C-alpha positions in Angstrom: 0.0 0.1 -0.1 1.2 3.5 -0.4 2.1 5.1 2.3 2.2 8.9 2.9 4.3 11.3 4.8 3.9 14.6 6.1 1.8 16.3 8.7 -1.6 18.1 8.4 -0.8 21.5 8.8 1.3 21.3 5.6 -0.8 22.6 2.5 1.2 20.3 -0.1 0.7 17.0 2.2 -3.2 18.4 2.0 -3.3 18.2 -1.6 -1.7 14.8 -1.9 -4.3 13.6 0.6 -7.3 15.0 -0.8 -6.8 13.4 -4.0 -6.1 9.9 -2.6 -9.5 10.5 -0.2 -11.1 12.1 -3.2 -10.4 8.7 -5.4 -10.5 6.6 -3.4 -6.5 5.2 -3.6 -5.5 3.0 -0.7 -2.7 4.5 1.1 -1.0 4.3 5.0 -0.8 8.5 6.3 2.8 8.1 8.0 3.1 11.2 10.3 6.4 13.1 9.1 8.3 16.8 9.9 10.7 17.8 7.8 14.3 16.2 8.2 17.9 16.0 7.4 18.6 12.5 8.6 20.0 10.1 6.3 17.0 7.7 6.7 14.2 10.8 5.6 17.0 11.9 3.1 17.0 8.6 1.3 13.1 9.0 0.8 12.9 13.1 0.3 16.3 14.2 -1.4 15.4 17.5 0.5 14.0 16.7 3.6 11.3 18.2 2.9 6.8 16.7 2.8 4.9 15.2 1.3 7.1 12.1 -0.1 5.6 9.1 -0.7 6.7 5.7 -0.8 5.0 3.2 -3.6 6.2 -0.6 -4.8 8.6 0.9 -7.0 10.3 3.4 -5.1 9.9 7.0 -3.3 8.5 10.2 -4.8 8.6 13.4 -3.6 7.0 17.0 -5.0 3.2 17.2 -4.3 2.5 17.8 -8.3 5.4 15.1 -9.4 3.0 12.6 -6.5 -0.5 13.5 -8.7 1.2 13.3 -11.3 2.3 9.6 -10.5 -1.4 8.6 -9.2 -3.0 9.7 -12.1 -0.5 7.8 -14.2 -0.7 4.7 -11.9 -4.4 5.0 -11.3 -5.6 5.2 -15.3 -9.4 4.7 -13.8 -9.5 7.3 -11.6 -10.4 10.7 -13.6 -7.5 12.5 -11.7 -7.3 14.9 -14.6 -10.0 15.3 -17.1 -9.9 13.0 -20.3 -9.9 15.7 -23.2 -6.3 16.8 -22.8 -6.6 20.4 -23.6 -9.2 20.5 -20.1 -6.7 18.4 -18.3 -3.1 21.5 -19.5 -5.8 23.9 -18.0 -6.3 22.1 -14.7 -2.8 22.0 -15.1 -1.8 25.3 -15.7 -3.8 26.6 -13.3 -2.0 24.3 -10.3 0.9 25.8 -11.7 -0.6 29.8 -11.0 -1.5 29.0 -7.9 1.3 27.1 -6.8 4.5 29.2 -8.3 3.0 32.6 -8.4 1.0 33.0 -5.8 1.6 30.4 -2.5 5.7 30.4 -3.6 5.7 34.2 -2.9 3.1 34.4 -0.2 5.2 31.6 1.7 8.5 34.2 2.4 5.8 36.1 4.7 4.2 32.7 6.2 7.6 33.7 9.5 5.4 36.5 10.4 2.5 35.9 9.1 1.6 32.3 11.4 4.8 31.9 13.1 5.4 34.8 15.3 8.6 35.8 13.8 9.5 38.7 11.3 10.5 39.8 8.0 12.4 42.1 6.5 10.3 45.0 5.0 12.0 44.1 1.7 10.9 41.1 1.9 7.2 42.5 2.1 7.6 45.1 -0.6 9.5 42.2 -2.7 6.4 39.7 -2.0 3.7 42.3 -2.3 4.6 43.0 -6.3 5.0 39.4 -7.3 2.0 38.7 -5.2 -0.1 41.5 -7.2 1.4 40.4 -10.7 0.9 36.8 -10.2 -2.9 37.5 -9.0 -3.8 39.6 -11.7 -2.6 36.6 -14.3 -4.2 34.1 -11.9 -7.6 36.2 -12.4 -7.7 36.1 -16.1 -7.8 32.1 -15.9 -9.8 31.5 -13.4 -14.0 31.6 -13.5 -15.4 30.5 -10.3 -18.6 29.5 -11.9 -18.8 27.9 -9.0 -15.5 26.4 -9.3 -12.3 27.4 -10.3 -12.4 26.8 -14.1 -15.8 26.3 -14.4 -19.3 24.6 -14.0 -16.7 21.0 -12.9 -15.0 20.6 -9.8 -11.2 19.3 -10.6 -8.1 18.5 -9.5 -7.8 23.0 -10.1 -10.1 23.2 -7.5 -7.9 20.7 -4.8 -5.0 23.1 -5.4 -7.2 26.1 -5.0 -8.3 24.7 -1.6 -5.6 24.2 0.3 -3.6 27.2 -1.1 -6.0 30.4 -1.7 -7.3 30.8 2.7 -3.1 30.9 3.1 -2.6 33.5 0.6 -5.5 35.4 1.8 -4.9 35.2 5.3 -0.9 35.9 5.1 -1.6 39.0 3.0 -4.3 39.9 5.8 -1.8 39.6 8.4 0.9 41.3 6.7 -0.4 44.2 4.5 -3.7 44.6 6.5 -5.6 43.6 3.4 -6.9 40.0 1.6 -5.0 40.5 -1.6 -7.7 37.9 -3.4 -10.4 39.4 -2.1 -9.7 42.8 -3.3 -9.4 41.5 -6.8 -12.7 40.0 -6.9 -11.1 36.6 -6.1 -14.2 35.4 -4.0 -11.5 32.1 -2.2 -14.2 31.8 0.8 -16.9 31.1 -1.2 -14.9 28.6 -3.6 -13.4 27.1 -0.2 -17.2 26.7 1.6 -18.0 24.8 -1.3 -15.3 22.7 -2.2 -15.3 22.1 1.7 -18.2 20.3 1.6 -17.0 17.3 0.0 -15.9 14.4 2.0 -12.5 14.2 1.0 -12.3 17.8 2.4 -14.3 17.9 5.0 -11.4 14.7 6.4 -8.7 17.0 5.4 -9.7 19.7 7.4 -10.8 17.7 10.7 -7.3 16.3 10.4 -5.8 20.0 10.4 -8.2 21.2 13.1 -7.2 18.3 15.2 -3.8 18.5 14.8 -3.8 21.9 15.4 -5.8 21.2 18.6 -3.3 18.8 19.6 0.0 21.2 19.0 -1.5 23.7 21.1 -2.1 21.3 24.1 1.7 20.8 23.8 2.6 24.2 24.4 3.7 25.6 27.7 1.7 27.0 29.6 2.5 30.7 31.1 
């Protein structure tokens, strides 16, 4: 059985987990964090999550894992059957994860973890985010799903990433760049969140957060 390594706070772990649950692909979830020990590096060369163990060997990077699943389980409609539609799904995932989430990630230290980032980082991230959001808005539909009237793999990436981007910009700059641009990620998140796979991912994430709070020392 495929093993998925990671922890429920990771958006990219949750992306892979959502796909596995959505398409009924059996897997074992193994709790793992970032690591530089030899055992971790043997499975994930940079020590990042998520990574998976398959019968053929280990794989890392969430999109690589999703592409593997689509090939290994051709009976599971992870991507649309139409080649162009499937390409548009991949295009949207690339926009969300490369042009939006990666830029916002520079700010997570201050937005979520109590640290600080430099003014230079804030200015650079804002430029990248505004540029990326403008491009994303040109391809996104939200009618009501990301690419139109049908749920797709693009909605999985949007579900796990857009809230982080919106919350991050709200925390750092005082307003949500996505909502400001007319991208109603909250309505989309609520819609996708009604799916059983999304509910499981969300429940596990909230339970993990609650458990983490309980282990913090009381002051």
